[in-house]
PyMOL CGO cylinders between C-alpha atoms (Angstrom):
from pymol import cmd
from pymol.cgo import CYLINDER

trace = [
    CYLINDER, -12.87, -10.21, -6.04, -15.55, -9.45, -3.74, 0.3, 1, 1, 1, 1, 1, 1,
    CYLINDER, -15.55, -9.45, -3.74, -17.50, -6.27, -3.83, 0.3, 1, 1, 1, 1, 1, 1,
    CYLINDER, -17.50, -6.27, -3.83, -16.61, -5.31, -0.42, 0.3, 1, 1, 1, 1, 1, 1,
    CYLINDER, -16.61, -5.31, -0.42, -12.99, -6.29, -0.73, 0.3, 1, 1, 1, 1, 1, 1,
    CYLINDER, -12.99, -6.29, -0.73, -11.08, -2.88, -0.76, 0.3, 1, 1, 1, 1, 1, 1,
    CYLINDER, -11.08, -2.88, -0.76, -8.29, -2.54, -3.58, 0.3, 1, 1, 1, 1, 1, 1,
    CYLINDER, -8.29, -2.54, -3.58, -5.78, -0.17, -4.36, 0.3, 1, 1, 1, 1, 1, 1,
    CYLINDER, -5.78, -0.17, -4.36, -4.05, 0.28, -7.77, 0.3, 1, 1, 1, 1, 1, 1,
    CYLINDER, -4.05, 0.28, -7.77, -0.42, -0.71, -8.18, 0.3, 1, 1, 1, 1, 1, 1,
    CYLINDER, -0.42, -0.71, -8.18, -0.43, -0.82, -11.70, 0.3, 1, 1, 1, 1, 1, 1,
    CYLINDER, -0.43, -0.82, -11.70, -1.67, 0.49, -14.83, 0.3, 1, 1, 1, 1, 1, 1,
    CYLINDER, -1.67, 0.49, -14.83, -2.81, -1.80, -17.94, 0.3, 1, 1, 1, 1, 1, 1,
    CYLINDER, -2.81, -1.80, -17.94, 0.20, -0.44, -19.87, 0.3, 1, 1, 1, 1, 1, 1,
    CYLINDER, 0.20, -0.44, -19.87, 2.66, -1.04, -16.86, 0.3, 1, 1, 1, 1, 1, 1,
    CYLINDER, 2.66, -1.04, -16.86, 1.53, -4.14, -17.07, 0.3, 1, 1, 1, 1, 1, 1,
    CYLINDER, 1.53, -4.14, -17.07, 1.47, -5.34, -20.98, 0.3, 1, 1, 1, 1, 1, 1,
    CYLINDER, 1.47, -5.34, -20.98, 4.95, -3.62, -20.75, 0.3, 1, 1, 1, 1, 1, 1,
    CYLINDER, 4.95, -3.62, -20.75, 6.09, -6.44, -17.90, 0.3, 1, 1, 1, 1, 1, 1,
    CYLINDER, 6.09, -6.44, -17.90, 4.53, -9.04, -19.60, 0.3, 1, 1, 1, 1, 1, 1,
    CYLINDER, 4.53, -9.04, -19.60, 6.13, -8.07, -23.02, 0.3, 1, 1, 1, 1, 1, 1,
    CYLINDER, 6.13, -8.07, -23.02, 9.67, -8.07, -21.00, 0.3, 1, 1, 1, 1, 1, 1,
    CYLINDER, 9.67, -8.07, -21.00, 8.80, -11.68, -19.66, 0.3, 1, 1, 1, 1, 1, 1,
    CYLINDER, 8.80, -11.68, -19.66, 8.02, -13.19, -22.56, 0.3, 1, 1, 1, 1, 1, 1,
    CYLINDER, 8.02, -13.19, -22.56, 10.68, -11.89, -24.33, 0.3, 1, 1, 1, 1, 1, 1,
    CYLINDER, 10.68, -11.89, -24.33, 13.11, -13.14, -20.74, 0.3, 1, 1, 1, 1, 1, 1,
    CYLINDER, 13.11, -13.14, -20.74, 11.79, -16.73, -21.70, 0.3, 1, 1, 1, 1, 1, 1,
    CYLINDER, 11.79, -16.73, -21.70, 12.48, -16.86, -25.37, 0.3, 1, 1, 1, 1, 1, 1,
    CYLINDER, 12.48, -16.86, -25.37, 16.14, -15.51, -24.81, 0.3, 1, 1, 1, 1, 1, 1,
    CYLINDER, 16.14, -15.51, -24.81, 16.85, -17.75, -22.09, 0.3, 1, 1, 1, 1, 1, 1,
    CYLINDER, 16.85, -17.75, -22.09, 15.66, -20.90, -23.53, 0.3, 1, 1, 1, 1, 1, 1,
    CYLINDER, 15.66, -20.90, -23.53, 17.52, -20.00, -26.81, 0.3, 1, 1, 1, 1, 1, 1,
    CYLINDER, 17.52, -20.00, -26.81, 20.60, -19.02, -24.90, 0.3, 1, 1, 1, 1, 1, 1,
    CYLINDER, 20.60, -19.02, -24.90, 20.69, -21.85, -22.90, 0.3, 1, 1, 1, 1, 1, 1,
    CYLINDER, 20.69, -21.85, -22.90, 20.79, -23.80, -25.77, 0.3, 1, 1, 1, 1, 1, 1,
    CYLINDER, 20.79, -23.80, -25.77, 23.23, -22.13, -27.32, 0.3, 1, 1, 1, 1, 1, 1,
    CYLINDER, 23.23, -22.13, -27.32, 25.37, -22.36, -24.39, 0.3, 1, 1, 1, 1, 1, 1,
    CYLINDER, 25.37, -22.36, -24.39, 25.08, -25.88, -23.31, 0.3, 1, 1, 1, 1, 1, 1,
    CYLINDER, 25.08, -25.88, -23.31, 24.67, -28.62, -26.00, 0.3, 1, 1, 1, 1, 1, 1,
    CYLINDER, 24.67, -28.62, -26.00, 22.22, -30.89, -23.68, 0.3, 1, 1, 1, 1, 1, 1,
    CYLINDER, 22.22, -30.89, -23.68, 19.79, -28.17, -24.26, 0.3, 1, 1, 1, 1, 1, 1,
    CYLINDER, 19.79, -28.17, -24.26, 20.24, -27.78, -27.78, 0.3, 1, 1, 1, 1, 1, 1,
    CYLINDER, 20.24, -27.78, -27.78, 17.27, -29.32, -28.18, 0.3, 1, 1, 1, 1, 1, 1,
    CYLINDER, 17.27, -29.32, -28.18, 15.64, -26.22, -26.89, 0.3, 1, 1, 1, 1, 1, 1,
    CYLINDER, 15.64, -26.22, -26.89, 15.54, -24.44, -30.47, 0.3, 1, 1, 1, 1, 1, 1,
    CYLINDER, 15.54, -24.44, -30.47, 12.70, -26.61, -31.75, 0.3, 1, 1, 1, 1, 1, 1,
    CYLINDER, 12.70, -26.61, -31.75, 11.08, -24.22, -29.57, 0.3, 1, 1, 1, 1, 1, 1,
    CYLINDER, 11.08, -24.22, -29.57, 11.68, -21.97, -32.62, 0.3, 1, 1, 1, 1, 1, 1,
    CYLINDER, 11.68, -21.97, -32.62, 11.15, -24.19, -35.45, 0.3, 1, 1, 1, 1, 1, 1,
    CYLINDER, 11.15, -24.19, -35.45, 14.81, -24.97, -36.35, 0.3, 1, 1, 1, 1, 1, 1,
    CYLINDER, 14.81, -24.97, -36.35, 18.41, -23.54, -35.05, 0.3, 1, 1, 1, 1, 1, 1,
    CYLINDER, 18.41, -23.54, -35.05, 19.09, -21.20, -37.77, 0.3, 1, 1, 1, 1, 1, 1,
    CYLINDER, 19.09, -21.20, -37.77, 15.39, -19.10, -37.00, 0.3, 1, 1, 1, 1, 1, 1,
    CYLINDER, 15.39, -19.10, -37.00, 16.56, -19.32, -33.29, 0.3, 1, 1, 1, 1, 1, 1,
    CYLINDER, 16.56, -19.32, -33.29, 19.68, -18.11, -33.92, 0.3, 1, 1, 1, 1, 1, 1,
    CYLINDER, 19.68, -18.11, -33.92, 18.93, -15.43, -36.03, 0.3, 1, 1, 1, 1, 1, 1,
    CYLINDER, 18.93, -15.43, -36.03, 15.65, -14.50, -33.54, 0.3, 1, 1, 1, 1, 1, 1,
    CYLINDER, 15.65, -14.50, -33.54, 17.42, -14.39, -30.49, 0.3, 1, 1, 1, 1, 1, 1,
    CYLINDER, 17.42, -14.39, -30.49, 19.30, -10.97, -30.85, 0.3, 1, 1, 1, 1, 1, 1,
    CYLINDER, 19.30, -10.97, -30.85, 16.48, -9.31, -32.27, 0.3, 1, 1, 1, 1, 1, 1,
    CYLINDER, 16.48, -9.31, -32.27, 14.06, -10.72, -29.42, 0.3, 1, 1, 1, 1, 1, 1,
    CYLINDER, 14.06, -10.72, -29.42, 17.23, -9.37, -26.98, 0.3, 1, 1, 1, 1, 1, 1,
    CYLINDER, 17.23, -9.37, -26.98, 16.72, -5.86, -28.44, 0.3, 1, 1, 1, 1, 1, 1,
    CYLINDER, 16.72, -5.86, -28.44, 12.81, -5.50, -27.95, 0.3, 1, 1, 1, 1, 1, 1,
    CYLINDER, 12.81, -5.50, -27.95, 13.61, -6.86, -24.33, 0.3, 1, 1, 1, 1, 1, 1,
    CYLINDER, 13.61, -6.86, -24.33, 16.04, -4.42, -23.66, 0.3, 1, 1, 1, 1, 1, 1,
    CYLINDER, 16.04, -4.42, -23.66, 14.08, -1.22, -24.95, 0.3, 1, 1, 1, 1, 1, 1,
    CYLINDER, 14.08, -1.22, -24.95, 10.73, -2.89, -22.91, 0.3, 1, 1, 1, 1, 1, 1,
    CYLINDER, 10.73, -2.89, -22.91, 13.03, -2.83, -20.09, 0.3, 1, 1, 1, 1, 1, 1,
    CYLINDER, 13.03, -2.83, -20.09, 14.36, 0.81, -20.67, 0.3, 1, 1, 1, 1, 1, 1,
    CYLINDER, 14.36, 0.81, -20.67, 10.73, 1.69, -20.44, 0.3, 1, 1, 1, 1, 1, 1,
    CYLINDER, 10.73, 1.69, -20.44, 10.42, 0.11, -17.12, 0.3, 1, 1, 1, 1, 1, 1,
    CYLINDER, 10.42, 0.11, -17.12, 13.68, 1.53, -15.71, 0.3, 1, 1, 1, 1, 1, 1,
    CYLINDER, 13.68, 1.53, -15.71, 12.73, 5.26, -16.11, 0.3, 1, 1, 1, 1, 1, 1,
    CYLINDER, 12.73, 5.26, -16.11, 9.31, 4.43, -14.82, 0.3, 1, 1, 1, 1, 1, 1,
    CYLINDER, 9.31, 4.43, -14.82, 10.35, 2.74, -11.52, 0.3, 1, 1, 1, 1, 1, 1,
    CYLINDER, 10.35, 2.74, -11.52, 14.30, 4.20, -10.92, 0.3, 1, 1, 1, 1, 1, 1,
    CYLINDER, 14.30, 4.20, -10.92, 12.99, 7.19, -8.39, 0.3, 1, 1, 1, 1, 1, 1,
    CYLINDER, 12.99, 7.19, -8.39, 11.33, 4.36, -6.00, 0.3, 1, 1, 1, 1, 1, 1,
    CYLINDER, 11.33, 4.36, -6.00, 14.37, 1.61, -5.91, 0.3, 1, 1, 1, 1, 1, 1,
    CYLINDER, 14.37, 1.61, -5.91, 16.73, 4.24, -4.10, 0.3, 1, 1, 1, 1, 1, 1,
    CYLINDER, 16.73, 4.24, -4.10, 18.05, 2.22, -0.73, 0.3, 1, 1, 1, 1, 1, 1,
    CYLINDER, 18.05, 2.22, -0.73, 16.91, 3.54, 2.38, 0.3, 1, 1, 1, 1, 1, 1,
    CYLINDER, 16.91, 3.54, 2.38, 17.32, 2.37, 6.11, 0.3, 1, 1, 1, 1, 1, 1,
    CYLINDER, 17.32, 2.37, 6.11, 14.03, 0.43, 6.49, 0.3, 1, 1, 1, 1, 1, 1,
    CYLINDER, 14.03, 0.43, 6.49, 14.96, -1.29, 3.01, 0.3, 1, 1, 1, 1, 1, 1,
    CYLINDER, 14.96, -1.29, 3.01, 18.14, -2.13, 5.33, 0.3, 1, 1, 1, 1, 1, 1,
    CYLINDER, 18.14, -2.13, 5.33, 15.74, -3.10, 8.03, 0.3, 1, 1, 1, 1, 1, 1,
    CYLINDER, 15.74, -3.10, 8.03, 13.79, -5.39, 5.36, 0.3, 1, 1, 1, 1, 1, 1,
    CYLINDER, 13.79, -5.39, 5.36, 16.80, -7.24, 4.17, 0.3, 1, 1, 1, 1, 1, 1,
    CYLINDER, 16.80, -7.24, 4.17, 18.05, -7.70, 8.05, 0.3, 1, 1, 1, 1, 1, 1,
    CYLINDER, 18.05, -7.70, 8.05, 15.29, -9.86, 8.89, 0.3, 1, 1, 1, 1, 1, 1,
    CYLINDER, 15.29, -9.86, 8.89, 14.69, -13.04, 6.83, 0.3, 1, 1, 1, 1, 1, 1,
    CYLINDER, 14.69, -13.04, 6.83, 13.23, -15.06, 8.89, 0.3, 1, 1, 1, 1, 1, 1,
    CYLINDER, 13.23, -15.06, 8.89, 10.43, -12.55, 9.42, 0.3, 1, 1, 1, 1, 1, 1,
    CYLINDER, 10.43, -12.55, 9.42, 10.18, -12.44, 5.93, 0.3, 1, 1, 1, 1, 1, 1,
    CYLINDER, 10.18, -12.44, 5.93, 10.27, -15.70, 4.91, 0.3, 1, 1, 1, 1, 1, 1,
    CYLINDER, 10.27, -15.70, 4.91, 7.25, -16.33, 7.76, 0.3, 1, 1, 1, 1, 1, 1,
    CYLINDER, 7.25, -16.33, 7.76, 5.27, -13.73, 5.83, 0.3, 1, 1, 1, 1, 1, 1,
    CYLINDER, 5.27, -13.73, 5.83, 5.42, -10.63, 8.20, 0.3, 1, 1, 1, 1, 1, 1,
    CYLINDER, 5.42, -10.63, 8.20, 5.51, -7.09, 7.23, 0.3, 1, 1, 1, 1, 1, 1,
    CYLINDER, 5.51, -7.09, 7.23, 9.05, -5.67, 8.03, 0.3, 1, 1, 1, 1, 1, 1,
    CYLINDER, 9.05, -5.67, 8.03, 9.90, -2.15, 8.43, 0.3, 1, 1, 1, 1, 1, 1,
    CYLINDER, 9.90, -2.15, 8.43, 8.21, 0.59, 6.85, 0.3, 1, 1, 1, 1, 1, 1,
    CYLINDER, 8.21, 0.59, 6.85, 8.26, -0.44, 3.31, 0.3, 1, 1, 1, 1, 1, 1,
    CYLINDER, 8.26, -0.44, 3.31, 7.18, 2.34, 0.59, 0.3, 1, 1, 1, 1, 1, 1,
    CYLINDER, 7.18, 2.34, 0.59, 6.20, 0.97, -3.01, 0.3, 1, 1, 1, 1, 1, 1,
    CYLINDER, 6.20, 0.97, -3.01, 9.25, -1.65, -3.36, 0.3, 1, 1, 1, 1, 1, 1,
    CYLINDER, 9.25, -1.65, -3.36, 11.07, -3.39, -0.51, 0.3, 1, 1, 1, 1, 1, 1,
    CYLINDER, 11.07, -3.39, -0.51, 14.69, -3.98, -0.26, 0.3, 1, 1, 1, 1, 1, 1,
    CYLINDER, 14.69, -3.98, -0.26, 14.60, -7.24, -2.46, 0.3, 1, 1, 1, 1, 1, 1,
    CYLINDER, 14.60, -7.24, -2.46, 12.52, -5.91, -4.85, 0.3, 1, 1, 1, 1, 1, 1,
    CYLINDER, 12.52, -5.91, -4.85, 14.99, -3.10, -5.55, 0.3, 1, 1, 1, 1, 1, 1,
    CYLINDER, 14.99, -3.10, -5.55, 18.39, -5.34, -4.98, 0.3, 1, 1, 1, 1, 1, 1,
    CYLINDER, 18.39, -5.34, -4.98, 16.80, -7.26, -8.07, 0.3, 1, 1, 1, 1, 1, 1,
    CYLINDER, 16.80, -7.26, -8.07, 15.72, -3.78, -10.11, 0.3, 1, 1, 1, 1, 1, 1,
    CYLINDER, 15.72, -3.78, -10.11, 19.71, -3.06, -10.22, 0.3, 1, 1, 1, 1, 1, 1,
    CYLINDER, 19.71, -3.06, -10.22, 20.68, -6.24, -10.88, 0.3, 1, 1, 1, 1, 1, 1,
    CYLINDER, 20.68, -6.24, -10.88, 18.33, -6.61, -13.77, 0.3, 1, 1, 1, 1, 1, 1,
    CYLINDER, 18.33, -6.61, -13.77, 19.41, -3.37, -14.78, 0.3, 1, 1, 1, 1, 1, 1,
    CYLINDER, 19.41, -3.37, -14.78, 23.00, -4.10, -14.63, 0.3, 1, 1, 1, 1, 1, 1,
    CYLINDER, 23.00, -4.10, -14.63, 22.65, -7.30, -16.26, 0.3, 1, 1, 1, 1, 1, 1,
    CYLINDER, 22.65, -7.30, -16.26, 20.66, -5.70, -18.98, 0.3, 1, 1, 1, 1, 1, 1,
    CYLINDER, 20.66, -5.70, -18.98, 23.23, -3.28, -19.80, 0.3, 1, 1, 1, 1, 1, 1,
    CYLINDER, 23.23, -3.28, -19.80, 26.29, -5.71, -19.77, 0.3, 1, 1, 1, 1, 1, 1,
    CYLINDER, 26.29, -5.71, -19.77, 23.84, -7.93, -22.27, 0.3, 1, 1, 1, 1, 1, 1,
    CYLINDER, 23.84, -7.93, -22.27, 22.97, -5.53, -24.58, 0.3, 1, 1, 1, 1, 1, 1,
    CYLINDER, 22.97, -5.53, -24.58, 26.73, -4.40, -25.13, 0.3, 1, 1, 1, 1, 1, 1,
    CYLINDER, 26.73, -4.40, -25.13, 28.04, -7.78, -25.43, 0.3, 1, 1, 1, 1, 1, 1,
    CYLINDER, 28.04, -7.78, -25.43, 24.89, -9.00, -27.79, 0.3, 1, 1, 1, 1, 1, 1,
    CYLINDER, 24.89, -9.00, -27.79, 25.94, -5.96, -29.97, 0.3, 1, 1, 1, 1, 1, 1,
    CYLINDER, 25.94, -5.96, -29.97, 29.61, -6.42, -30.12, 0.3, 1, 1, 1, 1, 1, 1,
    CYLINDER, 29.61, -6.42, -30.12, 29.02, -10.65, -31.07, 0.3, 1, 1, 1, 1, 1, 1,
    CYLINDER, 29.02, -10.65, -31.07, 26.05, -10.05, -33.73, 0.3, 1, 1, 1, 1, 1, 1,
    CYLINDER, 26.05, -10.05, -33.73, 28.00, -11.35, -36.50, 0.3, 1, 1, 1, 1, 1, 1,
    CYLINDER, 28.00, -11.35, -36.50, 25.47, -10.29, -38.97, 0.3, 1, 1, 1, 1, 1, 1,
    CYLINDER, 25.47, -10.29, -38.97, 25.86, -6.67, -38.03, 0.3, 1, 1, 1, 1, 1, 1,
    CYLINDER, 25.86, -6.67, -38.03, 28.91, -5.84, -36.01, 0.3, 1, 1, 1, 1, 1, 1,
    CYLINDER, 28.91, -5.84, -36.01, 31.25, -8.67, -34.76, 0.3, 1, 1, 1, 1, 1, 1,
    CYLINDER, 31.25, -8.67, -34.76, 33.37, -7.86, -38.13, 0.3, 1, 1, 1, 1, 1, 1,
    CYLINDER, 33.37, -7.86, -38.13, 34.17, -4.45, -36.35, 0.3, 1, 1, 1, 1, 1, 1,
    CYLINDER, 34.17, -4.45, -36.35, 35.66, -5.91, -33.11, 0.3, 1, 1, 1, 1, 1, 1,
    CYLINDER, 35.66, -5.91, -33.11, 38.85, -8.18, -32.88, 0.3, 1, 1, 1, 1, 1, 1,
    CYLINDER, 38.85, -8.18, -32.88, 38.29, -11.99, -32.49, 0.3, 1, 1, 1, 1, 1, 1,
    CYLINDER, 38.29, -11.99, -32.49, 39.62, -11.70, -28.95, 0.3, 1, 1, 1, 1, 1, 1,
    CYLINDER, 39.62, -11.70, -28.95, 37.22, -9.03, -28.22, 0.3, 1, 1, 1, 1, 1, 1,
    CYLINDER, 37.22, -9.03, -28.22, 34.25, -11.11, -29.40, 0.3, 1, 1, 1, 1, 1, 1,
    CYLINDER, 34.25, -11.11, -29.40, 34.98, -13.68, -27.24, 0.3, 1, 1, 1, 1, 1, 1,
    CYLINDER, 34.98, -13.68, -27.24, 35.64, -11.86, -24.24, 0.3, 1, 1, 1, 1, 1, 1,
    CYLINDER, 35.64, -11.86, -24.24, 31.80, -10.27, -25.11, 0.3, 1, 1, 1, 1, 1, 1,
    CYLINDER, 31.80, -10.27, -25.11, 30.65, -13.86, -25.67, 0.3, 1, 1, 1, 1, 1, 1,
    CYLINDER, 30.65, -13.86, -25.67, 31.93, -15.05, -22.00, 0.3, 1, 1, 1, 1, 1, 1,
    CYLINDER, 31.93, -15.05, -22.00, 30.60, -11.94, -20.52, 0.3, 1, 1, 1, 1, 1, 1,
    CYLINDER, 30.60, -11.94, -20.52, 27.24, -12.17, -22.09, 0.3, 1, 1, 1, 1, 1, 1,
    CYLINDER, 27.24, -12.17, -22.09, 26.67, -15.64, -20.72, 0.3, 1, 1, 1, 1, 1, 1,
    CYLINDER, 26.67, -15.64, -20.72, 27.37, -14.44, -17.45, 0.3, 1, 1, 1, 1, 1, 1,
    CYLINDER, 27.37, -14.44, -17.45, 25.69, -12.01, -17.58, 0.3, 1, 1, 1, 1, 1, 1,
    CYLINDER, 25.69, -12.01, -17.58, 22.56, -14.00, -18.81, 0.3, 1, 1, 1, 1, 1, 1,
    CYLINDER, 22.56, -14.00, -18.81, 23.12, -16.68, -16.16, 0.3, 1, 1, 1, 1, 1, 1,
    CYLINDER, 23.12, -16.68, -16.16, 23.07, -13.99, -13.32, 0.3, 1, 1, 1, 1, 1, 1,
    CYLINDER, 23.07, -13.99, -13.32, 19.89, -12.74, -14.41, 0.3, 1, 1, 1, 1, 1, 1,
    CYLINDER, 19.89, -12.74, -14.41, 17.95, -16.13, -15.00, 0.3, 1, 1, 1, 1, 1, 1,
    CYLINDER, 17.95, -16.13, -15.00, 18.51, -17.20, -11.14, 0.3, 1, 1, 1, 1, 1, 1,
    CYLINDER, 18.51, -17.20, -11.14, 17.71, -13.24, -10.64, 0.3, 1, 1, 1, 1, 1, 1,
    CYLINDER, 17.71, -13.24, -10.64, 14.42, -14.03, -12.26, 0.3, 1, 1, 1, 1, 1, 1,
    CYLINDER, 14.42, -14.03, -12.26, 13.78, -17.50, -10.33, 0.3, 1, 1, 1, 1, 1, 1,
    CYLINDER, 13.78, -17.50, -10.33, 14.41, -16.21, -7.10, 0.3, 1, 1, 1, 1, 1, 1,
    CYLINDER, 14.41, -16.21, -7.10, 11.84, -12.90, -8.18, 0.3, 1, 1, 1, 1, 1, 1,
    CYLINDER, 11.84, -12.90, -8.18, 9.43, -15.27, -9.66, 0.3, 1, 1, 1, 1, 1, 1,
    CYLINDER, 9.43, -15.27, -9.66, 9.60, -17.28, -6.59, 0.3, 1, 1, 1, 1, 1, 1,
    CYLINDER, 9.60, -17.28, -6.59, 9.02, -14.46, -4.48, 0.3, 1, 1, 1, 1, 1, 1,
    CYLINDER, 9.02, -14.46, -4.48, 6.06, -13.38, -6.20, 0.3, 1, 1, 1, 1, 1, 1,
    CYLINDER, 6.06, -13.38, -6.20, 4.46, -17.02, -5.45, 0.3, 1, 1, 1, 1, 1, 1,
    CYLINDER, 4.46, -17.02, -5.45, 5.70, -17.25, -1.63, 0.3, 1, 1, 1, 1, 1, 1,
    CYLINDER, 5.70, -17.25, -1.63, 3.84, -13.82, -1.01, 0.3, 1, 1, 1, 1, 1, 1,
    CYLINDER, 3.84, -13.82, -1.01, 0.24, -14.30, -1.87, 0.3, 1, 1, 1, 1, 1, 1,
    CYLINDER, 0.24, -14.30, -1.87, -1.22, -11.34, -3.10, 0.3, 1, 1, 1, 1, 1, 1,
    CYLINDER, -1.22, -11.34, -3.10, 1.95, -10.17, -5.13, 0.3, 1, 1, 1, 1, 1, 1,
    CYLINDER, 1.95, -10.17, -5.13, 0.94, -11.79, -8.67, 0.3, 1, 1, 1, 1, 1, 1,
    CYLINDER, 0.94, -11.79, -8.67, -2.56, -10.31, -8.92, 0.3, 1, 1, 1, 1, 1, 1,
    CYLINDER, -2.56, -10.31, -8.92, -0.80, -7.14, -9.13, 0.3, 1, 1, 1, 1, 1, 1,
    CYLINDER, -0.80, -7.14, -9.13, 0.41, -7.76, -12.03, 0.3, 1, 1, 1, 1, 1, 1,
    CYLINDER, 0.41, -7.76, -12.03, -2.05, -9.57, -13.55, 0.3, 1, 1, 1, 1, 1, 1,
    CYLINDER, -2.05, -9.57, -13.55, -5.15, -7.52, -12.66, 0.3, 1, 1, 1, 1, 1, 1,
    CYLINDER, -5.15, -7.52, -12.66, -3.25, -4.34, -11.30, 0.3, 1, 1, 1, 1, 1, 1,
    CYLINDER, -3.25, -4.34, -11.30, -4.87, -4.29, -8.00, 0.3, 1, 1, 1, 1, 1, 1,
    CYLINDER, -4.87, -4.29, -8.00, -3.96, -4.87, -4.32, 0.3, 1, 1, 1, 1, 1, 1,
    CYLINDER, -3.96, -4.87, -4.32, -6.15, -5.31, -1.41, 0.3, 1, 1, 1, 1, 1, 1,
    CYLINDER, -6.15, -5.31, -1.41, -5.84, -2.75, 0.56, 0.3, 1, 1, 1, 1, 1, 1,
    CYLINDER, -5.84, -2.75, 0.56, -4.72, -5.21, 3.66, 0.3, 1, 1, 1, 1, 1, 1,
    CYLINDER, -4.72, -5.21, 3.66, -1.69, -6.66, 1.61, 0.3, 1, 1, 1, 1, 1, 1,
    CYLINDER, -1.69, -6.66, 1.61, -0.56, -3.07, 0.90, 0.3, 1, 1, 1, 1, 1, 1,
    CYLINDER, -0.56, -3.07, 0.90, -0.98, -2.21, 4.22, 0.3, 1, 1, 1, 1, 1, 1,
    CYLINDER, -0.98, -2.21, 4.22, 1.13, -5.34, 5.71, 0.3, 1, 1, 1, 1, 1, 1,
    CYLINDER, 1.13, -5.34, 5.71, 4.02, -5.88, 3.17, 0.3, 1, 1, 1, 1, 1, 1,
    CYLINDER, 4.02, -5.88, 3.17, 4.50, -1.68, 2.05, 0.3, 1, 1, 1, 1, 1, 1,
    CYLINDER, 4.50, -1.68, 2.05, 3.08, 0.18, 4.86, 0.3, 1, 1, 1, 1, 1, 1,
    CYLINDER, 3.08, 0.18, 4.86, 4.46, 3.74, 3.47, 0.3, 1, 1, 1, 1, 1, 1,
    CYLINDER, 4.46, 3.74, 3.47, 2.86, 3.19, 0.19, 0.3, 1, 1, 1, 1, 1, 1,
    CYLINDER, 2.86, 3.19, 0.19, -0.20, 2.11, 1.44, 0.3, 1, 1, 1, 1, 1, 1,
    CYLINDER, -0.20, 2.11, 1.44, -0.69, 5.54, 3.50, 0.3, 1, 1, 1, 1, 1, 1,
    CYLINDER, -0.69, 5.54, 3.50, 0.58, 7.52, 0.56, 0.3, 1, 1, 1, 1, 1, 1,
    CYLINDER, 0.58, 7.52, 0.56, -1.76, 5.65, -1.48, 0.3, 1, 1, 1, 1, 1, 1,
    CYLINDER, -1.76, 5.65, -1.48, -4.57, 6.38, 0.99, 0.3, 1, 1, 1, 1, 1, 1,
    CYLINDER, -4.57, 6.38, 0.99, -4.18, 9.80, 1.35, 0.3, 1, 1, 1, 1, 1, 1,
    CYLINDER, -4.18, 9.80, 1.35, -3.68, 10.23, -2.95, 0.3, 1, 1, 1, 1, 1, 1,
    CYLINDER, -3.68, 10.23, -2.95, -7.16, 9.00, -2.83, 0.3, 1, 1, 1, 1, 1, 1,
    CYLINDER, -7.16, 9.00, -2.83, -8.74, 11.16, -0.19, 0.3, 1, 1, 1, 1, 1, 1,
    CYLINDER, -8.74, 11.16, -0.19, -6.97, 14.04, -1.88, 0.3, 1, 1, 1, 1, 1, 1,
    CYLINDER, -6.97, 14.04, -1.88, -8.71, 12.80, -5.39, 0.3, 1, 1, 1, 1, 1, 1,
    CYLINDER, -8.71, 12.80, -5.39, -12.17, 11.95, -3.57, 0.3, 1, 1, 1, 1, 1, 1,
    CYLINDER, -12.17, 11.95, -3.57, -12.21, 15.75, -1.91, 0.3, 1, 1, 1, 1, 1, 1,
    CYLINDER, -12.21, 15.75, -1.91, -11.35, 17.37, -5.18, 0.3, 1, 1, 1, 1, 1, 1,
    CYLINDER, -11.35, 17.37, -5.18, -14.31, 15.69, -6.62, 0.3, 1, 1, 1, 1, 1, 1,
    CYLINDER, -14.31, 15.69, -6.62, -16.38, 16.50, -4.60, 0.3, 1, 1, 1, 1, 1, 1,
    CYLINDER, -16.38, 16.50, -4.60, -15.56, 20.28, -4.68, 0.3, 1, 1, 1, 1, 1, 1,
    CYLINDER, -15.56, 20.28, -4.68, -16.25, 20.12, -8.19, 0.3, 1, 1, 1, 1, 1, 1,
    CYLINDER, -16.25, 20.12, -8.19, -19.37, 18.56, -8.06, 0.3, 1, 1, 1, 1, 1, 1,
    CYLINDER, -19.37, 18.56, -8.06, -20.41, 20.96, -5.76, 0.3, 1, 1, 1, 1, 1, 1,
    CYLINDER, -20.41, 20.96, -5.76, -19.21, 23.78, -7.55, 0.3, 1, 1, 1, 1, 1, 1,
    CYLINDER, -19.21, 23.78, -7.55, -21.22, 22.72, -10.77, 0.3, 1, 1, 1, 1, 1, 1,
]
cmd.load_cgo(trace, "trace")
């Protein structure tokens, strides 16, 4: 980072650690889940050592991912309600693909908000169906047809989530400077002003208030 570069904090360390824990869990679950669902991918269970260990760990990792995501949910849900600027953003795919800023976007754009709610829905379906089908602890309490339906919906939700995450990762790579936010916790002011202008103004105003409060406190000593 250049000494002259002006940055804004986008994510605190605790937020970044939480994000990468969820991401790691998702990767492990995707690998083991695909191995169980598609015989051609069964060799992926070798990542866990043995197929038996993969099957045993899969639900426990799922619980960790769900808890981690719920922490994220309660942190960010208030920033993820759609407004007219998000509709404008979603109605301009060509401009977005060309890297142009569209609309007076807040902390998250329409695509990010859509992904947030898609992930939330899939996570809820996955944890409910996963618990129903968890043979070691809960499956015996449900009729076999219910367990079979749970497995079917579990697989559908997993595939939808995997597709969504692929888009999420691609978008993060496509928009230069986005990955830096979750690695270093900061973005350049130029990036914020271009892609999230409303959030940029809010952060600049907040920083200005904090600077004035610090000056007042210093002058009073």
